[in-house]
C-alpha positions in Angstrom: 6.2 16.3 24.2 9.1 17.1 21.8 9.3 17.8 18.1 10.5 14.2 17.5 8.4 11.8 15.5 7.0 8.6 16.9 6.5 5.7 14.5 3.7 3.1 14.7 2.9 0.7 12.0 5.4 2.4 9.7 3.7 5.8 9.9 5.5 8.8 11.3 3.3 11.1 13.4 4.6 14.4 14.6 4.6 15.1 18.3 2.5 18.1 19.0 3.4 20.5 21.9 -0.2 20.7 23.1 -2.1 17.5 23.0 -5.1 17.3 23.1 -5.6 19.7 20.1 -8.8 21.7 20.1 -10.6 20.3 17.0 -13.6 22.6 17.3 -12.3 25.4 15.1 -11.4 23.0 12.3 -14.8 21.2 12.6 -16.6 24.6 12.6 -14.8 25.8 9.5 -15.6 22.5 7.7 -19.2 22.8 8.8 -19.5 26.3 7.4 -18.0 25.1 4.1 -20.5 22.3 3.9 -23.4 24.7 4.5 -22.0 26.9 1.7 -22.1 24.2 -1.0 -24.6 25.0 -3.8 -26.8 22.1 -4.9 -25.6 22.5 -8.5 -22.0 21.9 -7.4 -22.6 18.4 -6.1 -21.4 16.7 -9.2 -18.3 19.0 -9.7 -14.8 17.5 -9.3 -12.7 18.0 -6.3 -8.9 17.8 -5.7 -9.5 14.3 -4.4 -9.0 12.1 -7.4 -12.2 10.3 -8.4 -14.4 12.2 -5.8 -17.1 14.6 -6.8 -18.3 17.2 -4.3 -21.2 14.8 -3.4 -18.7 12.0 -2.8 -16.5 14.2 -0.6 -19.5 15.3 1.4 -20.5 11.6 1.9 -16.9 10.9 3.0 -17.0 13.8 5.5 -20.4 12.6 6.8 -19.0 9.1 7.4 -15.6 10.1 8.9 -17.4 12.4 11.3 -19.3 9.4 12.7 -16.4 6.9 12.5 -13.8 9.2 14.2 -16.4 10.3 16.8 -16.9 6.7 17.9 -13.1 6.2 17.8 -12.8 9.1 20.2 -15.4 7.6 22.5 -13.5 4.2 22.3 -16.9 2.7 21.1 -15.1 0.1 19.0 -17.2 -2.0 16.6 -18.7 -1.7 13.1 -18.2 2.1 13.1 -14.5 1.8 13.6 -13.8 -1.4 11.7 -14.8 -0.4 8.2 -12.1 0.5 5.8 -12.4 4.0 4.3 -13.9 4.2 0.9 -15.9 1.0 1.1 -19.6 1.3 0.3 -20.2 4.9 1.3 -23.6 5.7 2.6 -25.9 8.0 0.6 -25.7 11.7 1.3 -28.5 12.5 3.8 -31.3 14.6 2.2 -30.8 17.2 4.9 -27.0 17.1 4.5 -26.5 20.9 5.0 -27.6 20.4 8.6 -26.9 16.7 9.2 -23.2 16.9 8.3 -22.4 20.0 10.4 -24.2 18.4 13.3 -22.1 15.3 12.9 -19.0 17.5 12.8 -20.0 19.3 16.0 -20.5 15.9 17.7 -17.1 14.8 16.5 -15.4 17.9 17.9 -17.2 17.4 21.2 -16.0 13.8 21.5 -12.4 14.8 20.9 -12.7 17.6 23.5 -12.5 15.0 26.2 -8.8 14.5 27.1 -9.6 10.7 27.5 -10.1 10.5 23.8 -6.4 11.3 23.3 -5.2 8.6 25.7 -4.8 4.8 25.3 -5.6 3.1 22.0 -8.6 3.2 19.7 -9.5 2.0 16.2 -10.5 3.9 13.1 -10.8 2.6 9.5 -9.9 -0.9 10.7 -6.6 0.3 12.1 -5.6 0.2 15.8 -3.7 3.3 16.8 -3.0 5.5 19.8 -5.6 8.1 20.8 -3.1 10.8 20.0 -2.5 9.5 16.5 -6.2 9.1 15.9 -6.8 12.7 17.1 -4.1 14.0 14.8 -5.6 12.0 11.9 -8.9 13.5 12.7 -7.4 17.0 12.6 -5.9 16.1 9.2 -9.2 14.9 7.9 -11.0 18.1 9.0 -8.3 20.5 7.6 -7.4 18.7 4.4 -11.0 18.0 3.4 -12.0 21.6 4.4 -9.4 22.8 1.9 -10.6 20.2 -0.7 -14.2 21.3 -0.3 -13.3 25.0 -0.4 -11.2 24.6 -3.5 -13.9 22.5 -5.3 -16.7 25.0 -4.5 -14.9 28.3 -4.8 -15.2 29.1 -1.1 -12.5 30.7 1.1 -10.6 28.3 3.4 -9.4 29.4 6.9 -7.2 27.6 9.3 -4.7 28.8 11.9 -0.9 28.1 11.6 -0.8 25.7 14.5 -3.3 23.3 12.9 -1.7 23.7 9.4 1.7 22.9 10.9 0.3 19.8 12.6 -1.3 18.6 9.4 1.8 19.4 7.4 3.9 17.3 9.8 1.5 14.4 9.6 1.4 14.4 5.8 5.2 14.9 5.6 5.7 11.9 7.9 3.3 9.8 5.9 5.1 10.8 2.7 8.5 9.8 4.2 6.9 6.5 5.3 5.8 5.8 1.7 2.1 6.1 2.2 -0.1 7.3 -0.6 -2.6 10.2 -0.4 -5.8 8.2 -0.7 -8.9 10.4 -0.6 -6.8 13.3 0.5 -5.2 13.5 -2.9 -1.7 13.5 -1.4 0.3 16.2 0.2 1.1 18.2 -2.9 -0.8 21.5 -3.2 -2.6 21.0 0.1 -4.0 23.5 2.5 -0.5 24.9 3.4 -0.1 25.8 -0.3 2.7 23.1 -0.6 
């Protein structure tokens, strides 16, 4: 692939030199951050406007399931629901359940077939490559959000940060709003 951007439904998605991208390191980092959240921090604010730490954890738990089934091309209720609608309660065993869901998510995206064809996530039909890059964005940006909200250190490699920056910059150029991610300003690349 080249460094050109492909547009689908008005969104610009950067071409990445090596697709599929290994999502396991980003999922593992986010899982470690989830395990590091203190119970008393659950009602603290996050960089995601209107989200507490509890809300962000609920969002992460749900996206891990929704984007896993998108990778598996198991289209249906798990991929049709629009983000931010009627979030499920945070599981009582969230420190283990959410990291487990994140590991399953990374495993599903490790199959090259996940990056091919089309799929659906959040009620939107998109290419497997686009969905994989959106998944990377969710893992990295919400890892940064959670780290910042809970005073933990955030770690990501330059390749993943560049891919996320390209995705967010493309969305900004296309006029999309930040949503739960809080926008591109001040994100994990320090921008």
